[in-house]
Structures are given as structure tokens and as C-alpha cells.
C-alpha positions in Angstrom: 0.0 0.0 0.0 2.9 2.3 0.9 4.7 1.5 -2.4 1.7 2.4 -4.4 1.3 5.8 -2.7 5.0 6.6 -3.1 4.7 5.6 -6.8 1.7 8.0 -7.2 3.6 10.8 -5.5 6.6 10.5 -7.7 4.3 10.6 -10.8 2.7 13.8 -9.6 6.1 15.4 -9.0 7.4 14.5 -12.4 4.2 15.7 -14.1 4.4 19.1 -12.3 7.9 19.7 -13.7 6.8 19.0 -17.3 5.1 21.4 -19.9 1.6 22.2 -18.7 0.3 21.3 -22.2 1.5 17.8 -21.8 0.2 17.2 -18.2 -3.1 16.2 -19.6 -1.5 13.2 -21.3 0.4 12.1 -18.2 -2.6 12.3 -15.9 -4.7 10.3 -18.3 -5.5 6.9 -16.9 -7.0 4.2 -19.0 -10.5 3.3 -18.1 -11.5 -0.2 -17.5 -14.9 -1.3 -18.7 -16.6 -4.2 -17.0 -19.5 -6.1 -18.7 -22.6 -6.2 -16.6 -24.3 -9.5 -16.1 -27.9 -9.5 -17.5 -30.5 -12.1 -17.1 -32.5 -13.2 -20.2 -36.1 -12.2 -20.1 -37.2 -15.3 -21.8 -36.4 -17.9 -24.4 -35.4 -16.5 -27.8 -38.0 -17.2 -30.6 -37.9 -16.8 -34.3 -40.2 -14.3 -36.0 -43.2 -15.8 -37.7 -43.0 -16.3 -41.5 -44.4 -13.5 -43.7 -47.3 -14.6 -45.8 -46.8 -12.6 -49.0 -49.5 -14.4 -51.0 -51.9 -17.2 -50.6 -51.3 -18.4 -54.2 -47.9 -20.1 -54.6 -48.0 -19.5 -58.4 -47.8 -15.8 -57.9 -44.3 -16.0 -56.5 -43.1 -16.3 -60.1 -44.4 -12.8 -60.9 -42.0 -9.9 -61.2 -43.5 -8.2 -58.1 -44.6 -9.8 -54.9 -48.3 -9.1 -54.3 -49.6 -9.1 -50.8 -53.0 -10.8 -50.7 -54.6 -11.8 -47.4 -55.9 -15.2 -46.9 -59.6 -15.4 -47.7 -62.2 -17.6 -46.1 -65.6 -18.0 -47.7 -65.0 -14.9 -49.9 -64.2 -12.7 -46.9 -61.0 -11.7 -45.2 -60.6 -11.9 -41.5 -59.8 -8.8 -39.5 -56.5 -10.3 -38.4 -55.5 -11.1 -41.9 -56.4 -7.5 -42.9 -54.3 -6.1 -40.1 -51.3 -8.3 -41.1 -51.8 -7.1 -44.7 -51.8 -3.4 -43.7 -48.8 -3.9 -41.5 -46.8 -5.6 -44.3 -47.7 -2.8 -46.7 -46.1 -0.3 -44.4 -42.9 -2.3 -44.3 -42.7 -3.5 -47.9 -40.3 -1.9 -50.4 -41.7 -1.2 -53.9 -39.6 -3.0 -56.5 -39.4 -1.1 -59.8 -40.4 -2.9 -63.0 -37.1 -2.3 -64.7 -33.6 -2.8 -63.2 -32.5 0.3 -65.1 -34.6 2.4 -62.7 -31.6 3.2 -60.6 -29.6 4.6 -63.5 -29.6 8.2 -64.6 -31.2 7.2 -67.9 -33.5 4.2 -67.4 -35.4 4.5 -70.7 -32.3 4.9 -72.7 -30.6 2.0 -70.9 -33.7 -0.2 -71.6 -33.6 0.7 -75.3 -29.9 -0.1 -75.6 -30.3 -3.5 -73.8 -33.3 -4.3 -75.9 -31.5 -3.6 -79.2 -28.4 -5.5 -78.0 -30.5 -8.6 -77.2 -32.2 -8.4 -80.6 -28.8 -8.2 -82.4 -27.4 -11.1 -80.4 -30.5 -13.2 -81.2 -30.5 -12.5 -84.9 -26.8 -11.9 -85.7 -26.6 -15.2 -87.6 -29.1 -14.1 -90.3 -27.8 -13.2 -93.7 -26.9 -9.5 -94.2 -26.6 -7.2 -97.2 -24.0 -4.6 -97.9 -24.4 -0.9 -96.8 -25.2 0.1 -100.4 -27.9 -2.5 -100.7 -29.5 -1.9 -97.3 -32.7 0.1 -97.2 -32.1 3.8 -96.8 -33.4 5.0 -93.5 -33.4 8.5 -91.9 -33.1 7.9 -88.1 -34.3 10.3 -85.5 -31.8 13.0 -84.4 -30.4 13.2 -80.9 -32.6 16.1 -80.0 -35.7 14.3 -81.2 -34.8 11.2 -79.2 -34.1 13.2 -76.0 -37.4 15.0 -76.4 -39.3 11.7 -76.8 -37.8 10.0 -73.7 -37.2 13.1 -71.6 -33.7 12.0 -70.5 -30.2 13.7 -70.9 -28.6 11.4 -73.4 -25.1 12.2 -74.7 -24.0 12.1 -78.3 -21.7 9.1 -77.6 -24.5 7.1 -76.1 -26.8 7.8 -78.9 -24.1 6.8 -81.4 -24.0 3.4 -79.7 -27.8 3.2 -80.2 -27.5 4.1 -83.9 -24.7 1.6 -84.4 -27.1 -1.2 -83.3 -29.9 0.1 -85.4 -27.7 0.1 -88.5 -26.5 -3.4 -87.9 -30.1 -4.6 -87.5 -31.0 -2.7 -90.7 -28.3 -4.7 -92.6 -30.3 -7.9 -92.2 -31.7 -9.1 -95.5 -35.1 -7.5 -96.0 -36.8 -10.8 -96.9 -35.6 -12.4 -93.6 -36.1 -9.5 -91.3 -38.1 -10.7 -88.2 -41.2 -8.9 -87.1 -39.9 -7.9 -83.7 -36.9 -6.3 -85.4 -39.2 -4.4 -87.8 -41.2 -3.0 -84.9 -38.0 -2.0 -83.1 -36.7 -0.2 -86.2 -39.9 1.6 -86.9 -39.8 3.3 -83.5 -36.5 5.1 -84.3 -37.3 6.2 -87.8 -38.3 9.7 -88.6 -41.9 10.4 -89.4 -40.9 11.8 -92.8 -38.2 10.0 -94.8 -36.5 12.5 -97.2 -35.3 9.9 -99.7 -38.9 8.8 -100.3 -39.9 12.3 -101.6 -39.7 12.1 -105.3 -39.7 15.4 -107.3 -42.6 16.0 -109.5 -41.6 15.2 -113.1 -41.5 18.1 -115.6 -44.1 17.7 -118.3 -44.3 19.2 -121.8 -47.5 21.2 -122.4 -49.6 21.1 -125.6 -47.4 23.9 -127.0 -44.2 21.9 -126.7 -42.9 24.0 -123.8 -41.1 22.6 -120.7 -41.1 24.9 -117.7 -38.5 24.6 -114.9 -37.3 26.7 -112.0 -33.6 27.3 -111.1 -32.2 29.0 -108.0 -28.8 30.2 -106.9 -28.0 32.3 -103.8 -31.0 34.8 -103.7 -31.7 34.6 -107.5 -34.8 32.9 -109.0 -35.2 32.0 -112.6 -38.4 30.6 -114.3 -37.2 29.0 -117.6 -39.2 27.9 -120.7 -37.5 25.7 -123.3 -39.1 24.8 -126.6 -37.7 23.4 -129.8 -36.5 26.2 -132.1 -33.5 27.8 -133.8 -31.4 28.9 -130.7 -33.1 32.2 -129.7 -32.7 33.3 -126.1 -34.8 36.0 -124.3 -34.3 37.0 -120.7 -36.8 39.4 -119.2 -37.7 40.4 -122.7 -34.1 41.2 -123.6 -31.5 39.2 -125.6 -28.8 37.3 -124.0 -26.0 39.6 -125.0 -28.0 42.7 -124.0 -28.9 41.4 -120.6 -25.5 40.0 -119.5 -22.5 42.2 -120.2 -19.9 39.7 -119.1 -19.0 36.8 -121.4 -18.7 34.4 -118.5 -22.3 35.1 -117.5 -23.6 34.5 -121.0 -21.9 31.1 -121.2 -23.2 30.2 -117.8 -26.8 31.0 -118.7 -26.8 28.5 -121.7 -24.1 26.2 -120.5 -26.5 23.2 -120.4 -27.2 23.7 -124.2 -23.6 24.3 -125.0 -22.3 21.2 -123.1 -24.8 19.0 -124.9 -24.4 20.7 -128.3 -28.0 21.8 -128.4 -27.5 25.6 -128.9 -29.2 25.7 -132.3 -32.0 23.2 -131.5 -34.0 24.9 -128.6 -35.3 28.3 -127.9 -35.1 29.7 -124.4 -36.9 32.5 -122.6 -36.8 33.2 -119.0 -37.9 35.5 -116.2 -35.3 36.1 -113.5 -35.6 38.0 -110.2 -33.3 38.8 -107.3 -29.6 38.6 -106.7 -26.8 39.8 -109.0 -25.8 38.9 -112.5 -23.6 36.0 -111.5 -26.4 34.4 -109.4 -29.0 35.0 -112.1 -26.7 33.4 -114.7 -26.1 30.3 -112.6 -29.9 30.1 -111.7 -30.5 30.0 -115.5 -28.0 27.1 -115.8 -30.0 24.9 -113.5 -33.4 25.9 -114.9 -32.3 25.3 -118.6 -30.8 21.9 -117.7 -34.0 20.7 -115.9 -36.2 21.9 -118.7 -33.9 20.2 -121.2 -34.2 16.9 -119.4 -38.0 17.0 -120.0 -37.3 16.9 -123.8 -34.4 14.5 -123.7 -34.0 12.4 -120.5 -31.0 10.5 -121.9 -28.9 13.7 -121.5 -28.8 13.4 -117.8 -25.3 11.8 -117.5 -23.8 14.4 -119.8 -25.5 17.2 -117.8 -24.3 15.8 -114.6 -20.7 15.6 -115.8 -21.0 19.2 -116.9 -22.3 20.2 -113.4 -25.6 21.6 -114.6 -28.3 19.7 -112.7 -26.7 20.0 -109.2 -27.7 23.0 -107.3 -24.9 24.9 -105.6 -26.1 25.4 -101.9 -23.4 28.0 -101.0 -24.6 31.5 -100.0 -22.8 34.8 -99.6 -21.3 35.2 -96.1 -22.8 38.3 -94.6 -20.9 41.2 -93.0 -20.3 41.1 -89.3 -20.5 44.0 -86.9 -17.2 45.7 -86.4 -15.7 44.3 -89.6 -15.3 45.8 -93.1 -16.6 42.7 -94.8 -17.6 39.2 -93.7 -14.2 38.5 -92.1 -12.0 41.5 -93.0 -10.9 43.5 -90.0 -10.3 47.3 -90.0 -6.7 48.5 -90.5 -6.4 49.9 -87.0 -7.0 46.5 -85.5 -4.1 44.9 -87.4 -1.8 47.5 -86.1 
């Protein structure tokens, strides 16, 4: 007993000579925790089993349905209480496992197309040039339809599966694949829109329309001796530049038909270059109504393809479309 008191006294003396900030550590004594003895209140029993349903076949359904046991067409009060109690504890299971992702509908679509491709990937396929032409929905249209933030990379994966399924031979395409592809097609397919054919009237005239930039030309072509009238004026009188004159009748010159057809046209808008190139397209289209076999020659001459380019407009603070003022370059 005396040894323990002396030992405690020495510890206090040593602690008083140390830094006051470190005394707290030296005075700290470990605490001993003793377990208290408890008597069991009674025998331990297992919880009663939960009766999810009275029909064992319904366990195979995707969701567990709580149906109380019925006797003679009526449910007991006790069964109804158990049913209400279980409803408070039960967790609703979503119909799709993709519910917990950020994009459940997109994930379901991707998994559905992947399963269709794995199922039918052994069917014969055609090349990309022989496959049916399809205009798929754009990313914005798809995002608006499902209401989820889909990225471009993810939608590219979806389009890749759609194209692979579209390569299956049309005569062997399964019905489920056809239904899946129809969902992602646009409501209007541009390649199915056929232009109205140009017809020759009872006077032997073929009317066509040509456009270039902001110019519009309505052209009439009829068999004749090579005369050309533009807005009631001759070709040389209307166009001062030689290049514009050649552009206006380039379709006839490229096919060597300058002296076989008469041309008169009404042009509006734009400048002389735009009007001359609008006449090129209009004359070529009207000429095809008379001689459809000239289409390859006109295509090689570049007469039946419209030039979609437009003039780039001037921006604020610049001299032209892109030219900066001189003081900025300094």
C-alpha cells in the first residue's frame, strides 16, 4: 500500500515539472470497462414467417403481391391487419432494373436492341449500299421523346445497333426487329420524296425553275432555232460579261443543243452571277424533259446539281464578312 502511494507521489512530482500542455497526457489513466451481467427475459424465438400471398404461383411474378388469406370470400380482421402492417414495411420493387440509373429508358432501349442483335446476328446480311435507306431520329428528337439527358456518344451506340439490324436481309427481317426499327425512324423519310416530273405542255414547252443564292429563274424551253430572251431582252443585251452569257446557256452548249432549242426566262433577285447560274440549273432541268437521256452528260457538266453555297454576310465591327479594319491589325 505504501509502495503504491509513493509511486503515485513520484508521478505527480514528475508531471508538475513538465510542460503544462503535456500534463493532460500524463494524468490520463485508462478506463476499465466491465461487462454487466444481464439475465435473459425469456427464451429466444424466431419471427413468424411473412405470408406474401396465398397463391404459390404468384411467387413467379416480377413483383410480390400481398393478398390476405380469404375464407368463404371474406378476409378476417386479423389477416387484414397483417396485410396493412406488411404494406407499411414492404419496399416497392421497380419494373425495370434500369430504374436506378440516370437514364433508365435509354438503358432499356440499348439493352433491348443489344438482345435483338445477339439473337438475330446469324441471319444473312446485305452490304451498306444495298441496305434500305433510313433516316433515323436526331439526338434532339430522341431526347425530347424519352425526356432524359442522353449524350452524343451514347446515342451513337444506339445508332450503331440500329444500322446493324437494318443490314439484315429485308426478306428475312423478323417482325420484332421491324417493330423496333420503326420506333427510331423519322416520321418523314426525305429519300422517299420524289420530285414532280416536268411535263411538256400542248405547245411543246417545258417549264423549270432554277435558284442560286438569292436569285430565282423561271425558264421555258421549246424546240427552235437557238433564240434566247431573258426578261424580254436578248442574252447579249442582258448579260454584259461573257462568262455570265456562257453560264446561262451552259447546259445547251455542253450537250451541243444551242441551235435546237429556244429559251426565254424570267429572272428575279440577286446579282448577274447568281442569275446566270440560276439559269444554268433551270435550262438543264427543262432540257431533261425533252431528252431524259442527256442526264449523264448534264451531270458531268455540273448543270443539274444546285450549288447550296450562299454569300457570307458582313459582321458588326468588320469591313466585310471577315476583313478586320486597318487599325485592328496594327
